[in-house]
A tleap script that builds the chain and sets N, CA, C and O, in Angstrom:
source leaprc.protein.ff14SB
mol = sequence {
  NMET ALA LYS GLN GLN ASP CYS SER LEU PHE
  VAL VAL GLY SER THR GLN LYS LYS ARG PRO
  HIE ASN LEU VAL LEU GLY ARG THR PHE ASP
  GLY HIE VAL LEU ASP MET PHE GLU THR GLY
  VAL GLU ASP TYR LYS GLY MET ARG GLU PHE
  LYS SER GLU GLY LEU PHE SER CYS ASP MET
  LYS PRO ILE LEU MET PHE GLN GLY GLU PRO
  PHE GLU LEU SER GLU VAL HIE ARG ARG ILE
  LYS ASN LEU PHE GLN ASP PHE PHE LYS LEU
  CYS ASP CALA
}
set mol.1.N position { 1.425 -1.318 -0.050 }
set mol.1.CA position { 0.429 -0.356 0.014 }
set mol.1.C position { 1.152 1.244 -0.439 }
set mol.1.O position { 1.249 1.950 -1.444 }
set mol.2.N position { 1.616 1.266 1.196 }
set mol.2.CA position { 2.945 2.143 0.549 }
set mol.2.C position { 3.154 2.966 -0.545 }
set mol.2.O position { 2.868 4.113 -0.889 }
set mol.3.N position { 3.972 1.635 -1.147 }
set mol.3.CA position { 4.261 1.515 -2.890 }
set mol.3.C position { 2.961 2.194 -3.680 }
set mol.3.O position { 3.182 2.662 -4.797 }
set mol.4.N position { 2.066 2.240 -3.320 }
set mol.4.CA position { 1.078 2.300 -4.272 }
set mol.4.C position { 0.068 3.578 -4.165 }
set mol.4.O position { -1.001 3.879 -4.695 }
set mol.5.N position { 1.161 4.327 -2.974 }
set mol.5.CA position { 0.655 5.802 -2.425 }
set mol.5.C position { 1.227 6.911 -3.147 }
set mol.5.O position { 0.909 7.943 -3.738 }
set mol.6.N position { 2.957 5.692 -2.578 }
set mol.6.CA position { 4.134 6.727 -2.992 }
set mol.6.C position { 4.147 7.319 -1.995 }
set mol.6.O position { 3.746 8.473 -2.149 }
set mol.7.N position { 4.602 6.920 -0.393 }
set mol.7.CA position { 4.745 7.517 0.875 }
set mol.7.C position { 6.184 6.647 1.967 }
set mol.7.O position { 6.489 5.455 1.997 }
set mol.8.N position { 6.472 7.212 2.334 }
set mol.8.CA position { 7.789 6.574 2.404 }
set mol.8.C position { 7.283 6.421 4.013 }
set mol.8.O position { 7.776 5.408 4.508 }
set mol.9.N position { 6.395 7.196 4.981 }
set mol.9.CA position { 6.903 6.933 6.257 }
set mol.9.C position { 4.787 6.451 6.397 }
set mol.9.O position { 3.884 6.593 5.573 }
set mol.10.N position { 4.791 5.744 8.196 }
set mol.10.CA position { 3.613 5.417 7.960 }
set mol.10.C position { 2.821 5.070 9.377 }
set mol.10.O position { 3.458 4.408 10.197 }
set mol.11.N position { 1.774 5.385 9.639 }
set mol.11.CA position { 1.067 5.136 10.947 }
set mol.11.C position { -0.049 4.296 10.756 }
set mol.11.O position { -0.886 4.558 9.892 }
set mol.12.N position { -0.137 3.264 11.520 }
set mol.12.CA position { -1.478 2.589 11.745 }
set mol.12.C position { -1.734 2.773 13.162 }
set mol.12.O position { -0.801 2.712 13.963 }
set mol.13.N position { -2.924 2.992 13.533 }
set mol.13.CA position { -3.581 2.841 14.741 }
set mol.13.C position { -4.824 1.776 14.547 }
set mol.13.O position { -5.558 1.530 13.591 }
set mol.14.N position { -4.718 1.204 16.016 }
set mol.14.CA position { -5.383 0.131 15.879 }
set mol.14.C position { -5.876 -0.435 17.844 }
set mol.14.O position { -5.001 -0.423 18.709 }
set mol.15.N position { -7.225 -0.825 18.142 }
set mol.15.CA position { -7.047 -1.780 19.457 }
set mol.15.C position { -7.717 -2.846 19.278 }
set mol.15.O position { -8.743 -3.010 18.618 }
set mol.16.N position { -6.977 -3.742 20.022 }
set mol.16.CA position { -7.636 -5.291 19.841 }
set mol.16.C position { -7.807 -5.811 21.684 }
set mol.16.O position { -7.553 -5.037 22.608 }
set mol.17.N position { -8.076 -6.632 21.791 }
set mol.17.CA position { -8.592 -6.878 23.414 }
set mol.17.C position { -6.903 -7.218 23.948 }
set mol.17.O position { -6.718 -6.701 25.050 }
set mol.18.N position { -5.692 -7.941 23.431 }
set mol.18.CA position { -4.382 -8.143 23.670 }
set mol.18.C position { -3.920 -6.919 23.942 }
set mol.18.O position { -3.602 -6.545 25.071 }
set mol.19.N position { -3.836 -5.951 22.479 }
set mol.19.CA position { -3.171 -4.703 22.881 }
set mol.19.C position { -4.086 -3.722 22.830 }
set mol.19.O position { -4.589 -3.615 21.712 }
set mol.20.N position { -4.477 -2.983 23.620 }
set mol.20.CA position { -5.617 -1.861 23.497 }
set mol.20.C position { -4.661 -0.507 23.183 }
set mol.20.O position { -3.669 -0.155 23.821 }
set mol.21.N position { -5.345 0.235 21.841 }
set mol.21.CA position { -4.890 1.445 21.739 }
set mol.21.C position { -3.156 1.671 21.544 }
set mol.21.O position { -2.415 2.444 22.152 }
set mol.22.N position { -2.812 0.601 20.363 }
set mol.22.CA position { -2.013 0.863 19.705 }
set mol.22.C position { -1.168 1.819 18.478 }
set mol.22.O position { -1.631 2.249 17.421 }
set mol.23.N position { -0.136 1.932 18.892 }
set mol.23.CA position { -0.431 3.115 17.634 }
set mol.23.C position { 1.134 2.503 16.450 }
set mol.23.O position { 2.177 3.004 16.868 }
set mol.24.N position { 1.264 1.965 15.703 }
set mol.24.CA position { 2.472 1.499 14.996 }
set mol.24.C position { 3.308 2.210 13.905 }
set mol.24.O position { 2.781 2.218 12.792 }
set mol.25.N position { 4.474 2.787 14.017 }
set mol.25.CA position { 5.227 4.229 13.268 }
set mol.25.C position { 6.019 3.479 12.455 }
set mol.25.O position { 6.737 2.657 13.024 }
set mol.26.N position { 6.079 3.563 11.120 }
set mol.26.CA position { 6.823 2.737 10.209 }
set mol.26.C position { 7.568 3.631 9.024 }
set mol.26.O position { 7.097 4.685 8.598 }
set mol.27.N position { 8.730 3.074 8.591 }
set mol.27.CA position { 9.343 3.749 7.261 }
set mol.27.C position { 9.190 2.620 6.356 }
set mol.27.O position { 8.929 1.484 6.753 }
set mol.28.N position { 9.371 2.970 5.020 }
set mol.28.CA position { 9.683 1.986 4.064 }
set mol.28.C position { 10.692 2.679 3.075 }
set mol.28.O position { 10.528 3.870 2.810 }
set mol.29.N position { 11.670 2.008 2.555 }
set mol.29.CA position { 12.596 1.992 1.345 }
set mol.29.C position { 12.035 1.282 0.145 }
set mol.29.O position { 11.445 0.202 0.145 }
set mol.30.N position { 12.226 1.816 -0.558 }
set mol.30.CA position { 12.096 0.698 -2.223 }
set mol.30.C position { 10.806 -0.174 -2.238 }
set mol.30.O position { 10.398 -1.230 -2.721 }
set mol.31.N position { 10.411 0.798 -1.482 }
set mol.31.CA position { 8.925 -0.844 -1.475 }
set mol.31.C position { 8.815 -1.502 -0.099 }
set mol.31.O position { 7.670 -1.736 0.290 }
set mol.32.N position { 9.742 -1.802 0.618 }
set mol.32.CA position { 9.729 -2.636 1.328 }
set mol.32.C position { 10.147 -1.810 3.118 }
set mol.32.O position { 10.771 -0.777 3.359 }
set mol.33.N position { 9.378 -2.971 4.222 }
set mol.33.CA position { 9.847 -2.081 5.668 }
set mol.33.C position { 11.237 -1.689 6.104 }
set mol.33.O position { 12.088 -2.538 6.369 }
set mol.34.N position { 11.469 -0.296 6.180 }
set mol.34.CA position { 12.612 -0.397 6.566 }
set mol.34.C position { 13.057 -0.525 8.402 }
set mol.34.O position { 14.140 -0.947 8.807 }
set mol.35.N position { 11.827 -0.009 9.346 }
set mol.35.CA position { 12.094 0.130 10.460 }
set mol.35.C position { 10.603 0.330 10.623 }
set mol.35.O position { 9.996 1.202 10.001 }
set mol.36.N position { 9.887 -0.708 11.691 }
set mol.36.CA position { 8.851 0.064 12.141 }
set mol.36.C position { 9.121 -0.518 13.886 }
set mol.36.O position { 9.813 -1.406 14.383 }
set mol.37.N position { 8.283 0.394 14.363 }
set mol.37.CA position { 8.293 0.688 15.828 }
set mol.37.C position { 6.739 0.598 16.373 }
set mol.37.O position { 6.013 1.187 15.573 }
set mol.38.N position { 6.014 0.059 17.457 }
set mol.38.CA position { 4.875 -0.433 18.275 }
set mol.38.C position { 4.671 0.207 19.052 }
set mol.38.O position { 5.579 -0.203 19.774 }
set mol.39.N position { 4.118 1.119 19.747 }
set mol.39.CA position { 3.407 2.019 21.298 }
set mol.39.C position { 1.968 1.602 21.560 }
set mol.39.O position { 0.954 1.398 20.893 }
set mol.40.N position { 2.272 1.575 22.597 }
set mol.40.CA position { 0.419 1.460 23.206 }
set mol.40.C position { 0.696 2.759 23.362 }
set mol.40.O position { 1.773 3.347 23.270 }
set mol.41.N position { -1.081 3.406 23.768 }
set mol.41.CA position { -0.903 5.189 24.142 }
set mol.41.C position { -1.784 5.091 25.496 }
set mol.41.O position { -2.996 4.952 25.333 }
set mol.42.N position { -1.308 5.149 26.755 }
set mol.42.CA position { -2.367 4.807 27.668 }
set mol.42.C position { -3.520 6.255 28.289 }
set mol.42.O position { -4.720 6.162 28.548 }
set mol.43.N position { -2.406 7.815 28.404 }
set mol.43.CA position { -3.177 8.518 28.639 }
set mol.43.C position { -3.263 9.802 27.233 }
set mol.43.O position { -2.623 10.836 27.039 }
set mol.44.N position { -4.228 9.205 26.557 }
set mol.44.CA position { -4.449 10.283 25.571 }
set mol.44.C position { -5.231 11.218 26.030 }
set mol.44.O position { -6.191 10.936 26.746 }
set mol.45.N position { -4.844 12.827 25.581 }
set mol.45.CA position { -5.763 14.170 25.684 }
set mol.45.C position { -5.492 14.769 24.386 }
set mol.45.O position { -4.496 15.140 23.766 }
set mol.46.N position { -6.691 14.728 24.216 }
set mol.46.CA position { -6.897 15.835 23.014 }
set mol.46.C position { -6.486 16.999 23.127 }
set mol.46.O position { -5.882 17.090 24.196 }
set mol.47.N position { -6.506 18.701 22.142 }
set mol.47.CA position { -6.299 19.291 22.301 }
set mol.47.C position { -6.781 20.384 23.368 }
set mol.47.O position { -6.213 21.169 24.126 }
set mol.48.N position { -8.599 19.928 22.944 }
set mol.48.CA position { -9.135 20.735 23.765 }
set mol.48.C position { -9.148 20.668 25.501 }
set mol.48.O position { -9.466 21.543 26.306 }
set mol.49.N position { -8.738 19.467 25.690 }
set mol.49.CA position { -8.861 19.258 26.566 }
set mol.49.C position { -7.766 20.497 28.007 }
set mol.49.O position { -7.894 20.768 29.201 }
set mol.50.N position { -6.868 20.835 26.965 }
set mol.50.CA position { -5.801 21.751 27.701 }
set mol.50.C position { -6.425 23.181 27.141 }
set mol.50.O position { -6.934 23.362 26.035 }
set mol.51.N position { -6.270 24.025 28.071 }
set mol.51.CA position { -6.966 25.477 28.377 }
set mol.51.C position { -6.232 26.307 27.904 }
set mol.51.O position { -5.752 27.033 28.776 }
set mol.52.N position { -5.703 26.696 26.215 }
set mol.52.CA position { -4.881 27.332 25.604 }
set mol.52.C position { -5.432 28.525 25.073 }
set mol.52.O position { -4.758 29.521 24.811 }
set mol.53.N position { -6.597 28.430 24.921 }
set mol.53.CA position { -7.112 30.162 24.462 }
set mol.53.C position { -6.543 30.046 23.392 }
set mol.53.O position { -6.166 31.216 23.336 }
set mol.54.N position { -6.196 29.647 22.566 }
set mol.54.CA position { -5.527 30.360 20.922 }
set mol.54.C position { -4.354 30.297 20.792 }
set mol.54.O position { -3.860 30.648 19.721 }
set mol.55.N position { -3.579 29.849 21.804 }
set mol.55.CA position { -1.958 29.619 22.059 }
set mol.55.C position { -1.439 29.303 20.873 }
set mol.55.O position { -0.697 30.063 20.250 }
set mol.56.N position { -1.967 27.601 20.284 }
set mol.56.CA position { -1.512 26.693 20.176 }
set mol.56.C position { -2.533 27.006 18.639 }
set mol.56.O position { -3.610 27.601 18.595 }
set mol.57.N position { -1.659 26.298 17.327 }
set mol.57.CA position { -1.736 26.325 16.439 }
set mol.57.C position { -1.553 25.159 15.216 }
set mol.57.O position { -0.507 24.515 15.142 }
set mol.58.N position { -2.486 24.987 14.424 }
set mol.58.CA position { -2.063 23.236 13.893 }
set mol.58.C position { -0.617 22.873 13.187 }
set mol.58.O position { -0.078 21.773 13.069 }
set mol.59.N position { -0.104 24.380 12.691 }
set mol.59.CA position { 0.980 24.292 11.938 }
set mol.59.C position { 2.365 24.856 12.443 }
set mol.59.O position { 3.309 25.459 11.933 }
set mol.60.N position { 1.960 24.263 13.963 }
set mol.60.CA position { 3.106 24.757 14.677 }
set mol.60.C position { 4.588 23.882 14.900 }
set mol.60.O position { 4.072 23.071 15.669 }
set mol.61.N position { 5.431 23.610 14.855 }
set mol.61.CA position { 6.568 22.412 15.370 }
set mol.61.C position { 6.516 21.834 16.357 }
set mol.61.O position { 6.388 22.581 17.326 }
set mol.62.N position { 6.565 20.603 16.624 }
set mol.62.CA position { 6.472 20.175 17.976 }
set mol.62.C position { 8.131 20.032 18.342 }
set mol.62.O position { 9.104 19.766 17.637 }
set mol.63.N position { 7.988 20.309 19.648 }
set mol.63.CA position { 9.783 20.217 20.361 }
set mol.63.C position { 9.961 18.498 20.902 }
set mol.63.O position { 9.198 17.840 21.611 }
set mol.64.N position { 10.932 18.204 20.426 }
set mol.64.CA position { 10.828 16.790 20.489 }
set mol.64.C position { 12.863 16.627 21.344 }
set mol.64.O position { 13.951 16.964 20.878 }
set mol.65.N position { 12.515 16.037 22.545 }
set mol.65.CA position { 13.584 16.359 23.307 }
set mol.65.C position { 13.871 14.806 23.732 }
set mol.65.O position { 13.144 14.280 24.576 }
set mol.66.N position { 14.727 14.232 23.252 }
set mol.66.CA position { 15.589 12.702 23.429 }
set mol.66.C position { 16.528 12.919 24.761 }
set mol.66.O position { 17.712 13.101 24.480 }
set mol.67.N position { 16.273 12.929 25.880 }
set mol.67.CA position { 17.560 12.693 27.201 }
set mol.67.C position { 17.209 11.662 27.403 }
set mol.67.O position { 16.233 10.922 27.523 }
set mol.68.N position { 19.130 11.820 27.439 }
set mol.68.CA position { 19.284 10.305 28.756 }
set mol.68.C position { 20.755 9.518 26.651 }
set mol.68.O position { 20.820 9.467 25.423 }
set mol.69.N position { 21.467 9.170 28.035 }
set mol.69.CA position { 22.318 8.195 27.290 }
set mol.69.C position { 21.708 7.112 26.351 }
set mol.69.O position { 22.139 7.201 25.201 }
set mol.70.N position { 20.856 6.164 26.550 }
set mol.70.CA position { 19.989 5.307 25.451 }
set mol.70.C position { 20.381 5.565 24.366 }
set mol.70.O position { 20.885 4.716 23.631 }
set mol.71.N position { 20.174 7.223 23.941 }
set mol.71.CA position { 19.626 7.631 22.960 }
set mol.71.C position { 20.914 7.911 21.839 }
set mol.71.O position { 20.786 8.153 20.639 }
set mol.72.N position { 22.264 7.792 22.669 }
set mol.72.CA position { 23.035 8.009 21.887 }
set mol.72.C position { 23.609 6.777 22.189 }
set mol.72.O position { 24.510 6.733 21.351 }
set mol.73.N position { 23.674 5.857 22.765 }
set mol.73.CA position { 24.302 4.529 22.806 }
set mol.73.C position { 23.540 3.404 22.749 }
set mol.73.O position { 23.898 2.371 23.314 }
set mol.74.N position { 22.261 3.511 21.965 }
set mol.74.CA position { 21.020 1.851 22.321 }
set mol.74.C position { 21.101 2.361 20.622 }
set mol.74.O position { 21.044 3.557 20.336 }
set mol.75.N position { 21.253 1.170 19.459 }
set mol.75.CA position { 20.741 1.116 18.385 }
set mol.75.C position { 19.472 1.537 18.178 }
set mol.75.O position { 18.984 2.488 17.569 }
set mol.76.N position { 19.014 0.587 18.844 }
set mol.76.CA position { 17.421 0.581 18.937 }
set mol.76.C position { 16.610 2.256 19.155 }
set mol.76.O position { 15.859 2.803 18.346 }
set mol.77.N position { 17.009 2.722 20.347 }
set mol.77.CA position { 16.501 4.081 20.900 }
set mol.77.C position { 17.258 5.393 19.811 }
set mol.77.O position { 16.777 6.509 19.616 }
set mol.78.N position { 18.530 4.845 19.230 }
set mol.78.CA position { 19.184 5.955 17.367 }
set mol.78.C position { 18.292 6.108 16.944 }
set mol.78.O position { 17.622 7.140 16.989 }
set mol.79.N position { 17.947 4.700 16.201 }
set mol.79.CA position { 16.656 4.101 14.961 }
set mol.79.C position { 15.220 5.231 15.809 }
set mol.79.O position { 15.218 6.411 15.460 }
set mol.80.N position { 14.584 4.962 16.413 }
set mol.80.CA position { 13.248 5.756 17.153 }
set mol.80.C position { 13.399 7.210 17.158 }
set mol.80.O position { 12.550 8.029 16.804 }
set mol.81.N position { 14.359 7.394 17.517 }
set mol.81.CA position { 15.015 9.193 17.400 }
set mol.81.C position { 14.732 9.586 16.186 }
set mol.81.O position { 13.844 10.417 15.994 }
set mol.82.N position { 15.455 9.038 15.176 }
set mol.82.CA position { 15.309 9.030 13.522 }
set mol.82.C position { 14.469 9.016 13.105 }
set mol.82.O position { 14.077 9.914 12.359 }
set mol.83.N position { 13.741 7.871 13.432 }
set mol.83.CA position { 12.153 8.463 12.905 }
set mol.83.C position { 11.236 8.951 12.669 }
set mol.83.O position { 10.440 9.000 11.732 }
set mol.84.N position { 11.439 9.603 14.212 }
set mol.84.CA position { 10.658 10.950 15.158 }
set mol.84.C position { 10.901 11.982 14.228 }
set mol.84.O position { 10.081 12.270 13.356 }
set mol.85.N position { 12.113 12.624 14.382 }
set mol.85.CA position { 12.763 13.201 13.190 }
set mol.85.C position { 12.062 13.345 11.761 }
set mol.85.O position { 11.406 14.322 11.401 }
set mol.86.N position { 12.230 12.595 11.274 }
set mol.86.CA position { 11.565 12.075 10.059 }
set mol.86.C position { 10.116 12.403 9.741 }
set mol.86.O position { 9.642 12.822 8.685 }
set mol.87.N position { 9.301 12.016 11.308 }
set mol.87.CA position { 8.344 12.587 10.962 }
set mol.87.C position { 7.455 14.045 10.901 }
set mol.87.O position { 6.805 14.794 10.170 }
set mol.88.N position { 8.031 13.793 12.434 }
set mol.88.CA position { 8.603 15.386 11.791 }
set mol.88.C position { 9.253 16.740 11.584 }
set mol.88.O position { 9.310 17.740 12.300 }
set mol.89.N position { 9.761 16.438 10.293 }
set mol.89.CA position { 10.986 16.744 9.573 }
set mol.89.C position { 12.186 17.624 10.181 }
set mol.89.O position { 12.825 18.543 9.667 }
set mol.90.N position { 12.272 17.048 11.409 }
set mol.90.CA position { 13.592 18.252 11.944 }
set mol.90.C position { 14.860 17.578 11.968 }
set mol.90.O position { 15.004 16.356 12.006 }
set mol.91.N position { 15.776 18.445 11.944 }
set mol.91.CA position { 17.194 17.835 11.461 }
set mol.91.C position { 17.633 17.214 12.585 }
set mol.91.O position { 16.933 17.247 13.597 }
set mol.92.N position { 18.799 16.590 12.570 }
set mol.92.CA position { 19.171 16.151 14.008 }
set mol.92.C position { 20.255 17.284 14.351 }
set mol.92.O position { 21.187 17.729 13.682 }
set mol.93.N position { 19.953 17.480 15.186 }
set mol.93.CA position { 21.032 18.903 15.890 }
set mol.93.C position { 21.805 18.611 17.276 }
set mol.93.O position { 22.514 19.480 17.782 }
savepdb mol mol.pdb
quit
């Protein structure tokens, strides 16, 4: 499906009895899955639940903070850091 739609990044949300509120984030290259990470959402809060009074808009870029040694030493943590940077089109600082 990613090859048909010419997209390299994907997110799939699902909920099942064994794995409720699940998000799968992934990246493809040349029609094949390159990276795929499965996460669970435990305490979701929508934008309406925050008392922002117009402080936020949809076109704002998020701030991503990767704190701790695992994001520099662990290969899995480095890959998920890079995946999030790709999703939000941020450069490696």
